[in-house]
C-alpha positions, 0 to 999 in steps of 0.5 A: 824741138829745136825752137823749144830748146831755144826758149828753154829758159821760159818753161820748166820741164816735168817728168814724163815717159819718153814715148808718151805711152799709156800706163794702164797695162804696164806690168814691166818695171824695167820698161817703165823705168827706162822710159821715165829715165830717158825723159830725165836724161834728155832734160839733163843733156840739154840743161832744161829746168827740171822739177825734181819732185813732180811727174805727169802720167801720159793720157791720164793713165796709171794714177787713178785708177791706180796701177801700183807698179807706177807708184813703185817705180816713180816714188820708191825708185826714182823718188818722185813725190808729187803727181796729179789727176783729174779723175779722182774720185770720178771723172765726171765730178765737178771741179770743186768736188775733185780730191787728192790722196796719198798712195805709197808715198806719192802725193796725188793732187787734184788737177783741173781742166782749163777748157783748152784742148789740142783742138782749141788752137784759134780764138775764133774757132773755139767750140760753141763760139769765143763768147763761151770761152769768155763766159768761163773767164768772166765769172764762169767755170774757170773763175769759180775753180779758182774761188773754190780751190785754195790750190789749183793745178792746170795742165794745157798742151803745147799747141795752146801756146802757139797759133793764137796763144790761147794758153797765155790769153786765158791764164793772164786774163783769168789772173787779172780778173780775179785780182781786180774783182776779189781779194785773192792773192796769188802765190807761186813761190812754193815748190810742188812738194811744198804745195802738196804738203800744204794741201794735205797737212794744212787744208785737207788732212782727211784726204790722205787715204784714197777712197776707191771708186768703182771703174765699172760705173764710169766709162772714162775710168773703165778705159783707164783701168788696168782691168777689163769689163769682164772683171766687173762681174767678179765684184761681190753681190753681198757682204756679211758685215758682222758684228763680231761674235754673233754667228757670222762665220756660221752664216758664211759657212752655211751660205757657202754650201749653195752652188750659186754662192761663192765665198772669197778665198781663204786668207792666211792672215785673216782666214775667212775674212778679207777685212779689206774695207776696215783695215788700212794696210789691206785696203791699200792693196787696191781694187785689183787685189780685192778682186783677186780674192775671188775665183773668177771661174766661179761666175759661170752664169748671171745668177752666180754671186760672189760674197765675203764676210768680214765682221769688222765692217759693222762698227767701222765708219770708214768701212761704210764709206769705202763700201759705198764708194766701191759697191754702192748697190751691194746687199748687206747682212747683219746679225744682232744678238743680245749685246751683253752676251755678245760682249762676254763672248768677245771677251772670251775670244780676246782672252784666248787669243792674247793670253790676257788674264784679267777677270771680266768683272774687273774689266768692266770696272776699268776707266780711262785712268787704267792700263790703255791696253786693258781699257781698249779691250773693254771698249772692243768688247762693249762698243760693237753692241751700240747697235742703234748707233751703227745702224743709223750710220749704215742707213746714211750710206745705204737704203734699208732695202739693201740691209737684211738684219737677222735675229741672232738668237733665232738663227742660233736655235734654228737657221733654216727659215732664215736661210730660206728667206735670204735666198728667196726674198733678199738675194732673189736666187734663181735656184734657191735650195731648201735649207734642210739640204744645206744644214742639219742639227748636230747633236754632238755640237748642239747646234746646226752645222753645214752639210756637204753634198755627201750629207756629211757634217762640216761643223766649225772648229772647236773655237766656234760655239764654245760654252763659257763659264757662266757670267757673274751676276755683277757682270750681268747687271752691269751689262743690263744697265750699260745697254739699257739706253742703247737697247731703247734706241735700237727699239725706236730705230727698228720700229721707225724703219719697219724692222721687227724686234728680235726676241731678245730685245722684246724681253729686257730681262734675259731670264725671261727668255727661258720661260714660255709665257709671252704677251702676244701684244709684244709679238704682234708689234714685232711682226709689223716688219720682218726682222730681215727685210722691211718692205711691206707692213706684214713680213714673215717672222719666226718664233723659235724654241726658247727653252732648248733643254725642254724637249716635251711637246707643249700638249694641253694636259689640263683645262680649267675655268680660267686657264690651262695646264701645259705638259703637266708642269706649267699652269697658265691663266688666260687665253693662249696661242700654242705652237709645236714647241712654244706657248705664248699668252694671248691678250683676249678676255672674251670671245668677241675680242677674237678679232682679225687683229688678235690673230695677226700673228698668223699672217706673218709667222713662218713656216705656215701651218697645215691647220689652225685650231681655234678653241672659242671656250664653251659651245654657246660662245660666238666670234665675230663673222669678220674673224672667220672671213679673215681665217679663210683668207689665210688659205690654210686649213682650220677648225673652230671648236669648243675649247675642250674639243679644240685641245683634244684635236691639237694634242692628237695632231701634234702627237702625230707630228703635224704642223699645227698652230692653235689659239685657245680661249678658256671656258669662262670669260676673264677680267683684265685683272686676271692677266696680271696674275700670269707673271706670278703663276710659274709654280702651283703655289706662292711663297714669301719671295713670290709675294714680295715680287708681286708686291713690287711688280704688279699693281696694288689692286692686282696684288690684293686679288692675288693674295686673296685668291691664294688664301682662299685656294681657288685660283692657285690650288695645286691640281693633278690632272689625269695622265690619260682619260679612263673610259670607265671613269665618269668625266668631270663637268666643265667646271672641273679639271679635265685630262686632255693628254690623249684620245681613246682608241675608239676616237676617229682622227679629227678632220682637217678643213681644207681651204676650199671647203665651206665652213660648217657651223661649229658655233651652233 
């Protein structure tokens, strides 16, 4: 030490800890302050040149991964401003990729390695030969560090300035070579504080906020972290990322009922949401704070999973970057609802929370020239609905196999199938629980609620699932126009990435969602990739009841030459597909068009039926043999019958609470023009407003056919199907309407063809 003191005018003393102890597990403020103060006192006692702003942590510890205690003592109490580390964002990063950050007022600059260590004392004994060191200097590693970093900080050990004085040799030669071979001018007249400000305010202003990386993925960082390897199991395995007002809280509550899924602790500020990755203030609490929000005692097996829900993550680009850095293998769950309805719900939430009084119509008319607070409210309501924009950003950071997208409308109407799919296919739980044991429909709330182990409802509070005043026609039209382009982009995005389309996106006109007539071509496209998890060409999808108020079973109560009467109220022209609660139109116009492609929906729809009934029209009709092979390959029970018998069988099974699906072809073949009539036939008669609608909406030739049929009272005349077939009345022939509401007491229960039985000849 005496020899160093004699040379004190030739070096600058920097702040350090007196005992050179590691700062990884320092939890005592007094001992850290005392050790740092002893180093300062020594420098002052011997009149050493001392940089008042710069400090170096021993053994690279405490700076990154961050120990908040070190920053509190060094900056807030001792008033250091600058330090450095070579471990951020990862230790194994190449020198040109090392970065800096600012934490609690302390500037952390990236530090480089000069390839000299405590063991490299002699030139001739340099690892792999002295020629290796010369390569570093003459255009190699050290040379490139200077070229690619406008500010370079190196640190070497005192032994490098003894023996062969490699420290002096390396830096003097490096500066000489760069001065001769480049136009770089070196400057050493800046203090460390000025150097740090130049780095963060002139060169790299985007680096001010740290991006926390996972020490469990880097062995060096693991050794420097003030945690331990057992804490790696506490990190969440999946996140519910939003967006807001789409049902994320309900999903969070339902999944929390599973004994292997453990949500984050309640936060007294943000409630069930942590908002760690989207809120700068919360994020700066650090990794250890984040892990403290999960109960480590819950992780009792390798199948247990922690998770959290923060709907603010969805539309935050910064949150995406932070999640990728800390949790690169995380699984993400998103819910997409109709964006206009979501915006209106967000407006109602904000009005109730902030006591603002602006009308929604007035809010939508605001522009940049209006009140900044109110315009910002408009942006908060509308922007999260730019689904395609944010989904593309998520795919910049995560592969689609880590992203599960939920149809929000389907989830609201019946979440059970989706919950099962998340457990089995997405999270791949070892012990999945049937969702019927997790949720039940609450008639008072009018939606599904989680249930406890004692079968008690645990519905969300009154602030969730509220019924609002109906949106005005102006707002609805504004939102339809506003989101039109965004929805078109979303369709393209989902199809390009093999996700299926949510039902609300298939039908741009929201009013169509309360009808029960849909084109199978749209549903078929949607089925090409399940909404949730795009892995295979055909993935499960779910058709949900769209007319919630109508509790009537969709029995076939009338049969016509060209169509069907449904539940004595809806007249449909053409072939149909029928489910226990839904009817959709089927785009086939003759029996030979009943191909495997036309029945593709059966491959993807969930739940699987007990039996599928196919009505092929008259007894003389035939269907392609490959269709029969296709149905048999589905491994479900099936019957192929004339349409009259098929309808009776379907009604019987449906009334008996059997899970039955059916496809019905009318008695006669159809022309393509008949399909155009379906849009207009919602009532038994046409009115003037219907004619105007058809004139604008349908092709001209179809319109002429429609009007002619209406006037001749052939296709559109009103029918009154019998409530129940009377055995005393002679049945009508196939050209007249038949009542198919039920079967007589003498009729036997129809047989169900099992998957392993040979098909009987029902087409002869």
